[in-house]
N, C-alpha and C positions, 0 to 999 in steps of 0.2 A: 887923521891927522893924529890923535893920540897914540892909535894903534903903531904909527910908523916911529915915534919918539919911543915908544917902550920897545921895541923891536931888540936894539942892540943892549938893552939894559940886562945885566946878568942876574937874575932873579934867583933865590933859593927857597927851599920849603921852609915856611916859618917853624922856629923852635917851639912856639906857643900857637894854639889856635887862634886865628883871625876872624871874628864874624864880620862880612862883608854887608854893608847897610844899602848896596844896590840890590842885593836879591836875598839877603837874611840866609846866607848860607856859610858855611866854613870850606874854604878851598886850601888845597896842601900844594898841589902841583902848580909849577911855576908859569906854564901855560896859560893855566885856569885863572891865576891872579893876576897875570898881565891884561886877559881878556875883561876880567871885572874891574880893573882899575881904569881901563879905556871906557868902559861903559860908565863908571861913575861920574865923569865928566859931562855927559849929555843924560843922564838919567836921574829921576826923581831919587830922594833919599827916602827908605823906609825906615825912618828912624821909631816910629814907635812898633812897628812890628820887630825890630833889632830888640828893643828893650824887652819885649814880650819874651822874644826867644832867649834872651840872656838870664830872664827870670826863670824859665822855664828850665834851662841849664843849671839851675841852682847858685846863679851869680847873686850875691847878698850887697856887694859893696862895688860902686862906680866911682872914679875920681876923675875930675875934668881939670887937667892942666892947662895953665895959660890964664890970660886976662878973662875978667867975666864969667858968668855963671849961666848961661842961657841953656847950655846942654843939662846940666845938673837940675836946673829948674824943670825943665821938659821931663825929665826922668821922674821927677817927684809928682809931675801932673798925670803921668802914664801908669805907675804902679805905686803902692804903698810898701811892695815886698822889695825893694831896693832902696839903702840907703845911697844918696848922691852926694858927693861932697866935691865942691869947686875949690882947687888949690891953685890959687892965683898968686902966690909969692914963693921965693924959694925957702923962706922959714915954713911957710903950712906945707910945702912939699916934702921938706926934712923931717917935718913933726909926723907927718902921716908914714912916711917910711922909717922913721924908728918905732911908732905904734903899731906897724905892721911885721916888724921884726920881732916883737914881744909876742905876736899870736902863735 
């Protein structure tokens, strides 16, 4: 069902690496991305493995944008090597963006 919905979608190669939490891999080709997105609907999320893969790749900070802090809380329980911050307001998002501009 999802495969059919995604067929007409014109996907492009991402300009930044996207780590998919359905298989903990980075996919660049539109057809592969389409397959992974379809699989995501009916597959378990490999969140802990995804966080560990990001840590191995040198990710030091993760920002959760939107209401709540569930994902950043999970990151903190999975690893101490990544700082996770929940940005659940426009002001928090703007503050984080300004701080990252200074780095």
